[in-house]
N, C-alpha and C positions, 0 to 999 in steps of 0.2 A: 421733689416738689418744684414747680416752676414759679417764677416770680415776675411780676410786672411792676417795675419801680414806679411807673407813671400812676399806678392805681393805689400805691401804698400810702397810708395816712402818715403825716408827719407834722409835729411830733406826736408820739414817738415814731421812730422809723422801725417798722416791723417787716424786715426783709424775709420772704419765704424761701430761704436758701436751703439746700440739701442739709440734712440734720448734722452730719459730722463736720461739715464746714461751718455751719452756724455756731456750733459749740466752740470751735477753736478761734473763731473770728468775732465772737459776741461783743468784745470790747470796742471793736471798730464802729459798730452801728450807733454808738452813743457819742462818737467824736463829732465836734463841730463841723469838720470838713465833710462828713458824710451827710449831715443834715443839709448843708449847702449844696452838695452834689445832687441830692434828690430834688431839691427845690429847683435847681438849674434845669434838670431834665423835665420837670413838670412845666416850667415856664417855657421851655423850648416847644413842648407839645402845644401849649396854649397859643403860642405865637405862630403856630402852623408849620414849624420846622419839621422836616422829615428826618428822623433819627434811625440809624441802623446799629445793631440788628433790632428787630421788634422787641418790645419789652419782655415778652415771654421767653426770649432766647438770650437775654443779656447774660444770664448765669448758666448757660448750657454746659460750659466746660466743668463747672462745679457739680452740676447734676449728673453728668455722664462719668465723672471720675471722682468718687468720694475721697475724702482726705486720706483715709487709711489704705486706699487702693492705688495711690499715686506711686509710680515707679520712675517715670521720666517726665521732665518738664521741658516743653518746647515753647519758648517765649517769643511772641510776636509784638508788634507795636500798636497798630490801630486795626479795628475791623475794616473790612473792605467797604468803600464808600459808594459803590455803584449799586443800582437796584438789584435786589434778589440774590446778592452774593453773601453778605455777612450772615453767619448762622451761630455765632457765639463760641466758635472753636477757631483758634488761630490757624491761619493758612487754609482753612477748609471752606468749601462752597458746596451748596446742595447739588444733588444729582440733577443733571439736565442743564447746569450752568457751565459755561466754558471754563476749563481749568486755567487758572491764572498763571502767568509766566513763572513766578517764584515757585509755585507748587509743581509745575512741570519740571523745574530743575531739581526740586527735592526728590521727585520720582526718579529722575535720571540718575542722581547720586545713589539712591537706594538700590537701583538696578545694578549699577557699577560695583557697589559695595557688597551686596548680598544676593544678587541675581533675582531680586523680587520682581515679578512681572509688573509692568507699568499699567495701572488701572485706566479705565476709560471714563472715569468721573473723578471729582475732587472732594467727595464727602469722606471726611476722616473720622466719622463717628466710631468706626471699629477700633481705630487706634485709641480713642478716648476710653472705650470700654475695656481695652487691654491694659490700661494704666498709664497711658500717655496724656498728661495734663496739658491741654492746648490752650495756654493762657495768653491773652493780649494784655499789654500794660494799660491800655485804655479799653474799656469795655463798650464804649459807644462812640459814634461819629455822626456828623451831619452829612446828609446826602451830598455827594459830589464835592466834599470839602475835606480833603485828607488832613488829619491832625487837628481838626476843629475842636475836639474835646480834650486836648492835652492839658488844659489848665483848669478843668472842672474839679479835679481832685481824685480822679481815678488812680493816679500813680501812688497816692498815699495808701489807697486800699490794696492795690496789687503788690506794692512793696511789702505791705504787712503780710500778704499771702505768702510771698517768697520767704520772708523771715520765719514765719511759723512753720513752714515746711522744713526749712533748714534746722530750726531749733528742736522740733518735736519728732521728726522722722530721721531715719538713718539710711545710708547707702542709696540715696537718690541720684539720678543723673540729670544734670541741668544742661540743656543744649542752648547755647547763646550764640545766635547768628547775627552778625553785623554790629556796628559800633554802638547803637542804642542798647541792644540786649546785653552786650558785653559789659556795659557799665553797671549792670545789676550784680555782677560777680561779688561786689563788696557786701552784698546782703547774705551771702552764702558761706557757710562754714566748710571750707575746702578740706578740712581734716576728716569730716564725716561723709562728704558727698563727692561725686565726680563732676567736675565742670568741664564741658567740652566747648571750645570756642572756635568759630570759623567766620569767614566772610558771609555776608547775607546771600541767600540763594537767588536774589533778584538778578536778572540779566544785566542790570546796571553795574554789578560787581565784576563784570568781565570774565565770568567763569571761575573766579577764585574760590568759590564754594566747593567745586568738584575736587574729589580726592580726599575730603576730610574724614571719610569713613566713620562718621559718628554713630551710625546705626549698628555696625558690628562691634565697635568699642563699647557702646552702651550695653549690648547683650552680654558681652564677655564680662563686664563689670558686675552686672546683675547675677550672672551665674556664679561668679567667683564668691559672691556673698550669699549664695543659697537662695536666690530669688529667681523665679521662673522668667525666662527672657520674653521679649515682646515678639509676637507673631506679626510682622510688618505687612503681611499680605492683605490686600483689600480686594474684595470680590466685586 
């Protein structure tokens, strides 16, 4: 089920989230921060601000990867803030949109690691359907203003998402790329899950991301625990 926060009544906050996620996150929707978050988004729309992704795509990562289907978590920071790029999946852009530099480097590392052919588009929906939960710490951003929604309360919500995955699931792989993502390690039970850390794939990291081999490590860990590996190929 898709959700458009801008059209949800509040109070109460009735978020039309995918059923399995709504069940494990139900307590979050009654928290004061979540009411304030919804109101802030509604007010932004009333003020004429352009917010990405569109309301119907804000929870796309949850829609495409139900709670009990998650195998790997790849954590991003903000949605893309340029027109037509953000689609509710971290690092992903729709077909027909130029592949962003960070995703280009992810593809290069994937090829070096597992010889997976480099796709000609940046739509990672197939990964999400394979069990790769492509979560951004902030689920919205204002047009052309990177980090503009960092203080709205999204991190309270996505931190809760990471905690419930850590607490309720076993043998997940968390890929934490860059300083921001690596700070989330404290939310994860490293006795139950594999945490892989690396530099950010952004070109600004000077190529430090390359050679991390997270994709092969993740699949080896999943197979070790009797879980089918990810088919990283994108057509």
